[in-house]
DSSP file (Angstrom, degrees, kcal/mol; ACC not computed):
  #  RESIDUE AA STRUCTURE BP1 BP2  ACC     N-H-->O    O-->H-N    N-H-->O    O-->H-N    TCO  KAPPA ALPHA  PHI   PSI    X-CA   Y-CA   Z-CA
    1    1 A M              0   0    0      0, 0.0     2,-0.5     0, 0.0     0, 0.0   0.000 360.0 360.0 360.0 133.1  -12.1   84.2    9.8
    2    2 A R        -     0   0    0      2,-0.0     2,-0.6     0, 0.0     0, 0.0  -0.988 360.0-168.9-134.0 127.3  -15.8   84.6    8.7
    3    3 A I        -     0   0    0     -2,-0.5     2,-0.6     2,-0.0     0, 0.0  -0.951   1.4-167.8-118.9 120.6  -17.5   88.0    8.6
    4    4 A E        -     0   0    0     -2,-0.6     2,-0.3     0, 0.0    -2,-0.0  -0.938   9.8-176.3-113.4 119.5  -21.3   88.1    8.1
    5    5 A C        -     0   0    0     -2,-0.6     3,-0.1     3,-0.0    -2,-0.0  -0.836  32.6-102.1-112.9 150.5  -22.6   91.6    7.4
    6    6 A S        -     0   0    0     -2,-0.3     2,-0.2     1,-0.1     7,-0.1  -0.497  50.5 -96.7 -69.8 142.6  -26.4   92.6    7.0
    7    7 A P    >   -     0   0    0      0, 0.0     3,-1.3     0, 0.0    -1,-0.1  -0.378  43.4-112.0 -61.0 129.0  -27.2   93.0    3.5
    8    8 A A  T 3  S+     0   0    0      1,-0.2    -3,-0.0    -2,-0.2     0, 0.0  -0.247  92.9   4.6 -59.2 142.8  -27.1   96.7    2.4
    9    9 A G  T 3  S+     0   0    0      2,-0.1    -1,-0.2     1,-0.1     3,-0.1   0.670  98.9 106.3  54.8  23.7  -30.3   98.4    1.6
   10   10 A T  S <  S-     0   0    0     -3,-1.3     2,-0.3     1,-0.4    -1,-0.1   0.019  88.2 -72.8-120.9  25.4  -32.5   95.5    2.5
   11   11 A G  S    S-     0   0    0     -5,-0.1     2,-0.4     4,-0.0    -1,-0.4  -0.837  87.2  -5.2 122.8-165.1  -34.1   96.6    5.8
   12   12 A S     >  -     0   0    0     -2,-0.3     4,-1.8     1,-0.1     5,-0.1  -0.580  45.2-159.1 -77.1 119.9  -33.0   97.0    9.3
   13   13 A G  H  > S+     0   0    0     -2,-0.4     4,-2.2     2,-0.2     5,-0.2   0.916  96.7  52.2 -63.7 -44.7  -29.5   95.9   10.1
   14   14 A E  H  > S+     0   0    0      1,-0.2     4,-2.7     2,-0.2    -1,-0.2   0.893 108.7  51.7 -63.2 -36.4  -30.3   95.5   13.9
   15   15 A Q  H  > S+     0   0    0      1,-0.2     4,-2.8     2,-0.2    -1,-0.2   0.970 108.3  52.1 -60.3 -46.1  -33.3   93.3   12.9
   16   16 A W  H  X S+     0   0    0     -4,-1.8     4,-1.1     1,-0.2    -2,-0.2   0.856 110.4  46.8 -60.1 -42.3  -31.0   91.1   10.8
   17   17 A V  H  X S+     0   0    0     -4,-2.2     4,-1.6     2,-0.2     3,-0.4   0.924 112.0  51.2 -65.6 -46.8  -28.5   90.7   13.7
   18   18 A R  H  X S+     0   0    0     -4,-2.7     4,-0.6     1,-0.2     3,-0.3   0.927 109.8  50.2 -51.2 -48.0  -31.5   89.9   16.1
   19   19 A E  H  < S+     0   0    0     -4,-2.8    -1,-0.2     1,-0.2     4,-0.2   0.780 120.3  35.0 -62.8 -30.6  -32.8   87.2   13.6
   20   20 A R  H  X S+     0   0    0     -4,-1.1     4,-2.1    -3,-0.4     5,-0.2   0.575  90.6  92.7-101.1 -11.3  -29.4   85.6   13.3
   21   21 A F  H  X S+     0   0    0     -4,-1.6     4,-2.6    -3,-0.3     3,-0.3   0.924  85.8  46.9 -62.1 -58.0  -28.0   86.0   16.7
   22   22 A A  H  X S+     0   0    0     -4,-0.6     4,-2.2     1,-0.2    -1,-0.2   0.866 113.4  52.6 -50.9 -39.1  -29.2   82.5   18.3
   23   23 A T  H  > S+     0   0    0     -4,-0.2     4,-2.3    -3,-0.2    -1,-0.2   0.905 108.9  46.4 -67.0 -39.6  -27.9   80.7   15.2
   24   24 A E  H  X S+     0   0    0     -4,-2.1     4,-2.4    -3,-0.3    -2,-0.2   0.837 111.9  52.4 -75.2 -28.4  -24.5   82.2   15.3
   25   25 A V  H  X S+     0   0    0     -4,-2.6     4,-1.9    -5,-0.2    -2,-0.2   0.919 110.9  46.6 -66.4 -40.6  -24.3   81.4   19.0
   26   26 A K  H  X S+     0   0    0     -4,-2.2     4,-2.4    -5,-0.3    -2,-0.2   0.943 112.6  50.2 -68.6 -43.4  -25.2   77.9   18.5
   27   27 A A  H  X S+     0   0    0     -4,-2.3     4,-2.3     1,-0.2    -2,-0.2   0.889 110.1  52.0 -57.9 -42.5  -22.6   77.7   15.5
   28   28 A Y  H  X S+     0   0    0     -4,-2.4     4,-3.1     2,-0.2    -1,-0.2   0.913 109.1  49.7 -59.4 -45.8  -20.0   79.2   17.8
   29   29 A R  H  X S+     0   0    0     -4,-1.9     4,-0.9     1,-0.2    -2,-0.2   0.915 111.7  47.1 -69.9 -39.4  -20.6   76.7   20.5
   30   30 A T  H >< S+     0   0    0     -4,-2.4     3,-0.5     1,-0.2    -1,-0.2   0.942 116.5  43.8 -66.5 -41.9  -20.4   73.8   18.1
   31   31 A R  H >X S+     0   0    0     -4,-2.3     3,-1.9     1,-0.2     4,-1.6   0.857 106.5  60.4 -68.6 -37.1  -17.2   75.0   16.5
   32   32 A S  H 3< S+     0   0    0     -4,-3.1    -1,-0.2     1,-0.3    -2,-0.2   0.703  89.8  69.7 -70.3 -14.8  -15.5   76.0   19.8
   33   33 A A  T << S+     0   0    0     -4,-0.9    -1,-0.3    -3,-0.5    -2,-0.2   0.609 117.7  21.4 -74.1  -9.6  -15.7   72.5   21.0
   34   34 A R  T <4 S+     0   0    0     -3,-1.9     2,-0.3     1,-0.4    -2,-0.2   0.474 127.1  28.4-132.3  -7.4  -13.0   71.5   18.4
   35   35 A A  S  < S-     0   0    0     -4,-1.6    -1,-0.4     2,-0.0     2,-0.1  -0.989  88.3 -87.4-155.4 150.6  -11.2   74.8   17.3
   36   36 A E        +     0   0    0     -2,-0.3     2,-0.3    -3,-0.1    -3,-0.1  -0.408  61.0 167.8 -58.5 127.5  -10.3   78.1   18.7
   37   37 A T        -     0   0    0     -2,-0.1     2,-0.3    -5,-0.1    38,-0.3  -0.996  21.8-177.5-149.4 145.0  -13.3   80.2   18.0
   38   38 A A        -     0   0    0     -2,-0.3     2,-0.4    36,-0.1    38,-0.2  -0.981  11.6-152.9-139.9 151.8  -14.7   83.7   19.0
   39   39 A L  E     -a   76   0A   0     36,-2.3    38,-2.7    -2,-0.3     2,-0.5  -0.996   7.8-174.0-125.3 126.9  -17.9   85.4   18.1
   40   40 A I  E     -a   77   0A   0     -2,-0.4     2,-0.4    36,-0.2    38,-0.2  -0.913   6.3-169.8-122.0 105.9  -18.3   89.2   18.0
   41   41 A A  E     -a   78   0A   0     36,-2.6    38,-3.4    -2,-0.5     2,-0.5  -0.800   2.7-164.2 -97.5 132.8  -21.8   90.5   17.4
   42   42 A I  E     +a   79   0A   0     -2,-0.4     2,-0.4    36,-0.2    38,-0.2  -0.970  16.2 163.4-119.5 123.3  -22.3   94.2   16.7
   43   43 A I        -     0   0    0     36,-2.5     2,-0.1    -2,-0.5   -29,-0.0  -0.989  36.5-120.2-141.3 132.9  -25.8   95.7   17.0
   44   44 A D        -     0   0    0     -2,-0.4    38,-0.2    36,-0.2    40,-0.2  -0.336  10.9-144.1 -66.3 140.0  -26.8   99.4   17.2
   45   45 A A    >   +     0   0    0     36,-3.0     3,-2.2     1,-0.2     2,-0.2   0.824  32.5 179.0 -69.3 -29.4  -28.7  100.3   20.4
   46   46 A D  T 3  S-     0   0    0     37,-2.4    37,-0.4    35,-0.5    -1,-0.2  -0.453  70.7 -17.2  57.0-125.8  -30.7  102.8   18.3
   47   47 A R  T 3  S+     0   0    0     -2,-0.2    -1,-0.2    -3,-0.1    -2,-0.1   0.532 123.9  90.6 -85.7  -7.9  -33.3  104.4   20.8
   48   48 A L  S <  S-     0   0    0     -3,-2.2     2,-0.2    35,-0.1    35,-0.1  -0.202  84.8-107.0 -75.8 174.7  -32.8  101.6   23.3
   49   49 A T     >  -     0   0    0      1,-0.1     4,-1.8    33,-0.1     5,-0.1  -0.584  32.6-111.5 -90.2 167.5  -30.2  101.7   26.2
   50   50 A V  H  > S+     0   0    0     -2,-0.2     4,-2.5     2,-0.2     5,-0.3   0.903 120.8  53.2 -70.3 -46.8  -27.3   99.3   25.7
   51   51 A N  H  > S+     0   0    0      1,-0.2     4,-2.3     2,-0.2    -1,-0.2   0.890 107.5  51.5 -60.5 -37.1  -28.7   97.2   28.7
   52   52 A E  H  > S+     0   0    0      1,-0.2     4,-2.1     2,-0.2    -1,-0.2   0.910 110.1  49.0 -65.9 -39.4  -32.2   96.9   26.9
   53   53 A R  H  X S+     0   0    0     -4,-1.8     4,-2.0     2,-0.2    -2,-0.2   0.896 111.0  49.5 -67.6 -40.0  -30.5   95.8   23.7
   54   54 A L  H  X S+     0   0    0     -4,-2.5     4,-2.4     2,-0.2    -1,-0.2   0.897 109.9  51.9 -61.7 -40.1  -28.4   93.2   25.6
   55   55 A A  H  X S+     0   0    0     -4,-2.3     4,-2.3    -5,-0.3    -2,-0.2   0.901 107.3  53.1 -63.8 -40.0  -31.6   92.0   27.3
   56   56 A Q  H  X S+     0   0    0     -4,-2.1     4,-2.5     1,-0.2    -1,-0.2   0.955 108.9  48.4 -52.3 -56.6  -33.2   91.6   23.9
   57   57 A L  H  X S+     0   0    0     -4,-2.0     4,-1.8     1,-0.2    -2,-0.2   0.852 111.0  51.1 -60.5 -42.1  -30.3   89.5   22.8
   58   58 A D  H  X S+     0   0    0     -4,-2.4     4,-2.0     2,-0.2    -1,-0.2   0.881 108.7  51.4 -56.2 -41.2  -30.6   87.4   26.0
   59   59 A L  H  X S+     0   0    0     -4,-2.3     4,-3.1     2,-0.2     5,-0.3   0.912 104.9  56.8 -66.1 -41.5  -34.4   86.8   25.4
   60   60 A I  H  X S+     0   0    0     -4,-2.5     4,-1.3     1,-0.2    -1,-0.2   0.931 109.3  45.5 -58.4 -42.9  -33.6   85.7   21.8
   61   61 A L  H  <>S+     0   0    0     -4,-1.8     5,-2.9     2,-0.2    -1,-0.2   0.910 114.0  49.9 -63.9 -41.4  -31.3   82.9   23.3
   62   62 A D  H ><5S+     0   0    0     -4,-2.0     3,-1.5     1,-0.2    -2,-0.2   0.918 110.1  49.4 -62.8 -45.2  -34.0   82.0   25.9
   63   63 A E  H 3<5S+     0   0    0     -4,-3.1    -1,-0.2     1,-0.3    -2,-0.2   0.738 111.1  49.5 -65.9 -27.1  -36.7   81.8   23.2
   64   64 A S  T 3<5S-     0   0    0     -4,-1.3    -1,-0.3    -5,-0.3    -2,-0.2   0.346 115.8-116.6 -95.1   7.3  -34.5   79.5   21.0
   65   65 A E  T < 5 +     0   0    0     -3,-1.5     2,-0.4     1,-0.2    -3,-0.2   0.843  68.5 141.6  59.0  33.9  -33.8   77.3   24.1
   66   66 A A      < -     0   0    0     -5,-2.9    -1,-0.2    -6,-0.2    -2,-0.1  -0.834  57.0-107.0-100.1 147.1  -30.1   78.1   24.0
   67   67 A S        -     0   0    0     -2,-0.4     3,-0.1    -3,-0.1    -5,-0.0  -0.416  43.4 -92.2 -75.1 151.9  -28.3   78.6   27.3
   68   68 A P        -     0   0    0      0, 0.0     2,-0.2     0, 0.0    -1,-0.1  -0.082  50.6 -88.0 -55.4 158.4  -27.3   82.1   28.3
   69   69 A I        -     0   0    0     -3,-0.1     2,-0.9     1,-0.1     3,-0.1  -0.497  31.9-145.3 -74.0 134.8  -23.9   83.4   27.4
   70   70 A R    >>  -     0   0    0     -2,-0.2     4,-3.2     1,-0.2     3,-1.4  -0.828  13.3-172.5-106.4  95.0  -21.2   82.6   29.9
   71   71 A S  T 34 S+     0   0    0     -2,-0.9    -1,-0.2     1,-0.3     5,-0.1   0.748  84.2  55.1 -63.0 -29.8  -19.0   85.7   29.7
   72   72 A D  T 34 S+     0   0    0      1,-0.1    -1,-0.3    -3,-0.1     3,-0.0   0.781 124.1  21.0 -68.8 -29.1  -16.5   83.9   32.0
   73   73 A A  T <4 S+     0   0    0     -3,-1.4     2,-0.4     1,-0.1    -2,-0.2   0.619 110.1  70.4-116.8 -24.8  -16.1   80.9   29.8
   74   74 A E     <  -     0   0    0     -4,-3.2     2,-1.7     2,-0.1    -1,-0.1  -0.836  69.7-132.7-115.6 141.0  -17.2   81.7   26.3
   75   75 A Q        +     0   0    0     -2,-0.4   -36,-2.3   -38,-0.3     2,-0.5  -0.461  61.1 131.5 -86.0  61.4  -15.4   83.9   23.7
   76   76 A I  E     -a   39   0A   0     -2,-1.7     2,-0.5   -38,-0.2   -36,-0.2  -0.982  34.8-172.3-119.6 122.2  -18.5   85.8   22.8
   77   77 A A  E     -a   40   0A   0    -38,-2.7   -36,-2.6    -2,-0.5     2,-0.6  -0.933   8.6-161.4-116.5 129.2  -18.5   89.7   22.7
   78   78 A R  E     -a   41   0A   0     -2,-0.5     2,-0.5   -38,-0.2   -36,-0.2  -0.950  11.5-163.1-114.9 116.1  -21.8   91.6   22.1
   79   79 A L  E     -a   42   0A   0    -38,-3.4   -36,-2.5    -2,-0.6    60,-0.1  -0.859   7.7-176.2-100.5 126.6  -20.9   95.2   21.0
   80   80 A V        -     0   0    0     -2,-0.5     2,-0.3    58,-0.3   -36,-0.2  -0.781   8.7-161.0-131.8  83.8  -23.7   97.7   21.3
   81   81 A P        -     0   0    0      0, 0.0   -36,-3.0     0, 0.0   -35,-0.5  -0.500  25.7-118.5 -66.8 131.1  -22.9  101.1   20.0
   82   82 A K  S    S-     0   0    0     -2,-0.3     2,-0.3   -38,-0.2    56,-0.1  -0.953  93.0  -6.4-103.6 121.4  -25.3  103.9   21.4
   83   83 A R  S    S-     0   0    0     -2,-0.5   -37,-2.4   -37,-0.4     2,-0.3  -0.936 133.7 -37.4 -76.3 -37.3  -27.0  105.3   19.2
   84   84 A N    >>  -     0   0    0     -2,-0.3     3,-1.0    17,-0.2     4,-0.9  -0.885  59.8 -91.0-146.3 174.9  -25.3  103.7   16.2
   85   85 A V  H 3> S+     0   0    0     -2,-0.3     4,-2.3     1,-0.3     5,-0.2   0.775 117.6  67.8 -64.7 -29.3  -21.9  102.6   15.0
   86   86 A Q  H 3> S+     0   0    0      1,-0.2     4,-2.4     2,-0.2    -1,-0.3   0.855  93.8  60.9 -60.0 -32.8  -21.2  105.9   13.5
   87   87 A T  H <> S+     0   0    0     -3,-1.0     4,-2.3     1,-0.2    -1,-0.2   0.932 106.4  44.1 -46.1 -55.3  -21.1  107.2   17.0
   88   88 A W  H  X S+     0   0    0     -4,-0.9     4,-2.5     2,-0.2    -2,-0.2   0.869 109.6  56.2 -64.6 -39.6  -18.2  104.9   17.8
   89   89 A I  H  X S+     0   0    0     -4,-2.3     4,-0.7     2,-0.2    -1,-0.2   0.937 110.4  45.4 -64.6 -41.6  -16.4  105.7   14.5
   90   90 A L  H ><>S+     0   0    0     -4,-2.4     5,-1.9     1,-0.2     3,-1.5   0.956 112.5  49.5 -63.9 -50.2  -16.4  109.5   15.3
   91   91 A C  H ><5S+     0   0    0     -4,-2.3     3,-1.7     1,-0.3    -1,-0.2   0.868 108.2  54.4 -63.2 -35.1  -15.4  109.0   18.9
   92   92 A L  H 3<5S+     0   0    0     -4,-2.5    -1,-0.3     1,-0.3    -2,-0.2   0.709 105.5  54.3 -65.0 -19.0  -12.5  106.8   17.7
   93   93 A N  T <<5S-     0   0    0     -3,-1.5    -1,-0.3    -4,-0.7    -2,-0.2   0.113 124.1-105.3-101.5  18.6  -11.5  109.6   15.5
   94   94 A D  T < 5S+     0   0    0     -3,-1.7     2,-0.4     1,-0.2    -3,-0.2   0.713  73.6 142.1  61.4  27.1  -11.3  112.0   18.5
   95   95 A V      < -     0   0    0     -5,-1.9     2,-0.5    -6,-0.1    -1,-0.2  -0.848  57.0-115.1 -98.2 132.4  -14.5  113.8   17.5
   96   96 A S        +     0   0    0     -2,-0.4     2,-0.2    -3,-0.1    39,-0.1  -0.570  48.4 163.5 -76.3 119.3  -16.8  114.8   20.3
   97   97 A V        -     0   0    0     -2,-0.5     2,-0.3    37,-0.3   -10,-0.0  -0.745  28.2-143.4-130.9 166.1  -20.0  113.0   20.2
   98   98 A D        -     0   0    0     -2,-0.2    38,-0.1     3,-0.1     0, 0.0  -0.813  25.8-120.1-125.9 178.3  -23.0  112.1   22.4
   99   99 A E  S    S+     0   0    0     -2,-0.3   -16,-0.2     1,-0.2   -12,-0.0   0.246 104.6  56.8-106.6  14.7  -25.0  109.0   22.6
  100  100 A T  S    S+     0   0    0    -18,-0.1    -1,-0.2   -17,-0.1   -17,-0.1   0.672  85.4  90.0-110.4 -27.4  -28.4  110.5   21.6
  101  101 A S  S    S-     0   0    0      1,-0.1     2,-0.7     2,-0.0   -17,-0.2  -0.412  73.3-130.6 -75.1 146.5  -27.5  112.1   18.2
  102  102 A D        +     0   0    0      1,-0.1     3,-0.3    -2,-0.1    -1,-0.1  -0.901  27.6 175.8-100.8 105.1  -27.9  110.2   15.0
  103  103 A Y    >   +     0   0    0     -2,-0.7     3,-1.2     1,-0.2     4,-0.3   0.309  45.8 107.8 -93.0   7.2  -24.6  110.8   13.1
  104  104 A K  T 3  S+     0   0    0      1,-0.3     3,-0.5     2,-0.1    -1,-0.2   0.919  88.4  30.2 -58.0 -48.1  -25.3  108.5   10.1
  105  105 A G  T 3  S+     0   0    0     -3,-0.3    -1,-0.3     1,-0.2    -2,-0.1   0.338  96.0  95.5 -88.9   8.4  -25.8  111.3    7.5
  106  106 A S  S <  S+     0   0    0     -3,-1.2     2,-0.3     2,-0.0    -1,-0.2   0.642  86.5  26.1 -81.1 -12.0  -23.4  113.7    9.1
  107  107 A R        -     0   0    0     -3,-0.5     3,-0.1    -4,-0.3     0, 0.0  -0.915  47.6-157.2-142.2 165.1  -20.3  112.9    7.1
  108  108 A N  S    S+     0   0    0     -2,-0.3     3,-0.2     1,-0.1    -1,-0.0   0.232  82.9  75.7-129.9  19.4  -19.2  111.6    3.8
  109  109 A D     >  +     0   0    0      1,-0.1     4,-2.0     2,-0.1     3,-0.2  -0.150  52.0 132.5-113.9  32.4  -15.7  110.4    4.7
  110  110 A W  H  >  +     0   0    0      1,-0.2     4,-3.0     2,-0.2     5,-0.3   0.908  68.2  58.0 -49.0 -55.8  -16.8  107.2    6.6
  111  111 A T  H  > S+     0   0    0      1,-0.3     4,-2.0     2,-0.2    -1,-0.2   0.888 110.5  42.4 -45.6 -53.5  -14.2  105.0    4.7
  112  112 A K  H  > S+     0   0    0     -3,-0.2     4,-1.6     1,-0.2    -1,-0.3   0.904 114.4  52.3 -63.2 -38.3  -11.3  107.1    5.9
  113  113 A L  H  X S+     0   0    0     -4,-2.0     4,-2.9     1,-0.2    -2,-0.2   0.874 107.9  51.9 -72.5 -34.4  -12.8  107.4    9.5
  114  114 A V  H  X S+     0   0    0     -4,-3.0     4,-2.9     1,-0.2     5,-0.2   0.900 106.5  52.4 -66.4 -39.7  -13.1  103.7    9.8
  115  115 A R  H  X S+     0   0    0     -4,-2.0     4,-0.9    -5,-0.3    -1,-0.2   0.909 116.3  38.6 -62.9 -39.9   -9.6  103.0    8.8
  116  116 A V  H  X S+     0   0    0     -4,-1.6     4,-1.9     2,-0.2     3,-0.4   0.914 116.1  53.3 -76.3 -43.4   -8.3  105.4   11.5
  117  117 A G  H  X S+     0   0    0     -4,-2.9     4,-2.7     1,-0.2    -2,-0.2   0.824 104.2  55.5 -59.1 -36.3  -10.9  104.3   14.0
  118  118 A S  H  X S+     0   0    0     -4,-2.9     4,-1.9     2,-0.2    -1,-0.2   0.836 106.8  48.5 -68.1 -29.0  -10.1  100.7   13.7
  119  119 A Q  H  X S+     0   0    0     -4,-0.9     4,-2.4    -3,-0.4    -2,-0.2   0.884 112.4  50.7 -76.2 -37.7   -6.4  101.3   14.5
  120  120 A T  H  X S+     0   0    0     -4,-1.9     4,-2.4     2,-0.2    -2,-0.2   0.941 110.4  50.4 -63.4 -44.8   -7.7  103.4   17.6
  121  121 A L  H  X S+     0   0    0     -4,-2.7     4,-2.1     2,-0.2    -2,-0.2   0.929 109.8  49.4 -54.4 -50.5   -9.9  100.5   18.6
  122  122 A Y  H  X S+     0   0    0     -4,-1.9     4,-0.6     1,-0.2     3,-0.3   0.936 112.1  47.8 -55.6 -51.3   -7.1   98.1   18.4
  123  123 A N  H >< S+     0   0    0     -4,-2.4     3,-0.8     1,-0.2    -1,-0.2   0.865 110.4  51.8 -64.1 -36.4   -4.9  100.2   20.5
  124  124 A W  H 3< S+     0   0    0     -4,-2.4     5,-0.3     1,-0.2    -1,-0.2   0.854 104.7  57.7 -65.0 -35.3   -7.6  100.8   23.1
  125  125 A T  H 3< S+     0   0    0     -4,-2.1    -1,-0.2    -3,-0.3    -2,-0.2   0.589  82.8 106.8 -78.2 -10.5   -8.2   97.1   23.4
  126  126 A R  S X< S-     0   0    0     -3,-0.8     3,-1.9    -4,-0.6    21,-0.1  -0.336  88.2 -83.3 -65.7 153.3   -4.5   96.3   24.3
  127  127 A A  T 3  S+     0   0    0      1,-0.3    -1,-0.1    20,-0.0    -2,-0.0  -0.247 112.2   3.2 -54.2 135.4   -3.8   95.4   28.0
  128  128 A N  T 3  S+     0   0    0      1,-0.2    -1,-0.3    -3,-0.1     2,-0.2   0.643  91.7 156.3  61.2  16.2   -3.5   98.5   30.3
  129  129 A A    <   -     0   0    0     -3,-1.9     2,-0.3    -5,-0.3    -1,-0.2  -0.500  42.5-117.2 -68.6 140.8   -4.3  100.9   27.4
  130  130 A Y        -     0   0    0     -2,-0.2    -4,-0.1    -7,-0.0    -1,-0.1  -0.644  18.6-154.2 -79.6 134.8   -5.7  104.3   28.4
  131  131 A L        -     0   0    0     -2,-0.3     9,-0.0     4,-0.0    -1,-0.0  -0.920  27.3-115.5-103.5 128.4   -9.1  105.4   27.4
  132  132 A P    >   -     0   0    0      0, 0.0     3,-2.0     0, 0.0    -1,-0.0  -0.281  23.2-114.8 -65.9 152.8   -9.5  109.1   27.1
  133  133 A V  T 3  S+     0   0    0      1,-0.3    -2,-0.0     0, 0.0     0, 0.0   0.803 113.6  58.1 -54.1 -36.8  -12.0  110.7   29.6
  134  134 A D  T 3  S+     0   0    0    -43,-0.0     2,-0.4     2,-0.0   -37,-0.3   0.339  73.9 123.7 -84.7   5.4  -14.4  111.7   26.7
  135  135 A C    <   -     0   0    0     -3,-2.0     5,-0.1     1,-0.1    -4,-0.0  -0.560  69.0-115.6 -69.9 125.8  -14.8  108.1   25.5
  136  136 A I     >  -     0   0    0     -2,-0.4     4,-1.9     1,-0.1     3,-0.1  -0.139  19.5-114.6 -68.4 161.2  -18.5  107.4   25.5
  137  137 A S  H  > S+     0   0    0      1,-0.2     4,-2.7     2,-0.2     5,-0.2   0.882 111.1  53.4 -67.5 -41.3  -19.9  104.8   27.8
  138  138 A S  H  > S+     0   0    0      1,-0.2     4,-2.0     2,-0.2   -58,-0.3   0.903 110.3  48.2 -63.0 -35.9  -21.1  102.4   25.2
  139  139 A L  H  > S+     0   0    0      2,-0.2     4,-2.3     1,-0.2    -1,-0.2   0.850 106.9  56.5 -70.6 -36.4  -17.7  102.3   23.6
  140  140 A R  H  X S+     0   0    0     -4,-1.9     4,-2.3     2,-0.2    -2,-0.2   0.960 110.0  47.8 -54.4 -51.4  -16.0  101.8   27.1
  141  141 A L  H  X S+     0   0    0     -4,-2.7     4,-2.5     1,-0.2    -2,-0.2   0.896 109.7  51.1 -58.0 -41.5  -18.2   98.7   27.4
  142  142 A G  H  X S+     0   0    0     -4,-2.0     4,-2.6     1,-0.2    -1,-0.2   0.926 108.8  50.5 -68.5 -39.3  -17.4   97.4   24.0
  143  143 A V  H  X S+     0   0    0     -4,-2.3     4,-2.6     2,-0.2    -1,-0.2   0.908 109.6  52.2 -61.5 -43.2  -13.7   97.8   24.7
  144  144 A E  H  X S+     0   0    0     -4,-2.3     4,-1.5     2,-0.2    -1,-0.2   0.921 109.3  49.8 -55.4 -48.1  -14.2   95.9   28.0
  145  145 A E  H  X S+     0   0    0     -4,-2.5     4,-0.8     2,-0.2     3,-0.2   0.913 112.7  46.8 -59.0 -44.1  -15.9   93.1   25.9
  146  146 A L  H >< S+     0   0    0     -4,-2.6     3,-0.9     1,-0.2     5,-0.3   0.922 109.3  54.4 -67.3 -43.4  -13.1   93.0   23.4
  147  147 A R  H 3< S+     0   0    0     -4,-2.6    -1,-0.2     1,-0.3    -2,-0.2   0.797 101.4  58.8 -59.5 -32.7  -10.5   92.9   26.1
  148  148 A R  H 3< S+     0   0    0     -4,-1.5    -1,-0.3    -3,-0.2    -2,-0.2   0.754  87.8  94.1 -71.2 -24.3  -12.1   89.9   27.7
  149  149 A L  S << S-     0   0    0     -3,-0.9     2,-1.2    -4,-0.8   -74,-0.1  -0.425  78.2-132.0 -70.1 145.5  -11.7   87.9   24.6
  150  150 A D        +     0   0    0     -2,-0.1     2,-0.4     2,-0.0    -1,-0.1  -0.567  44.9 163.4 -88.6  62.6   -8.6   85.7   24.2
  151  151 A L        -     0   0    0     -2,-1.2     2,-0.3    -5,-0.3    -2,-0.0  -0.704  41.5-120.0 -91.7 141.3   -7.8   86.9   20.8
  152  152 A R        -     0   0    0     -2,-0.4     2,-0.4     2,-0.0    -1,-0.0  -0.579  33.7-171.0 -76.5 133.4   -4.2   86.1   19.5
  153  153 A R              0   0    0     -2,-0.3    -1,-0.0     1,-0.1     0, 0.0  -0.992 360.0 360.0-130.6 136.1   -2.4   89.4   18.7
  154  154 A S              0   0    0     -2,-0.4    -1,-0.1     0, 0.0    -2,-0.0   0.335 360.0 360.0-113.8 360.0    0.9   89.6   17.0
């Protein structure tokens, strides 16, 4: 497993993901020809819609002359929290949120919330798992993307 995170405090995280996206998709495609491989890209929607951010990623592939993602055949998931990942973290901790507010500076217990939220996300991605009615739409789409992947679970 390899995890690439945008460098903290050195600019826009979403810009860093956009700049690396085509390279990571090409690396995925090269590696997947010889080994079980998956790619999960996480990029905040910020003030865009989820569809606008996904279109932006598609355009990046087009501009780099890479073929579009084939969701039926490739193990590539694009997760787009609206407005930012903190919105998802709070929702996964059963906190009522909306997708227009910026929750980045709203808490100081993010580490604890991430631990609980990651377990909730894992549970929600299980086959036939129930998503609560107040789950925000961008997170629902993210759960669908993760469910589509063929990740080995023990």
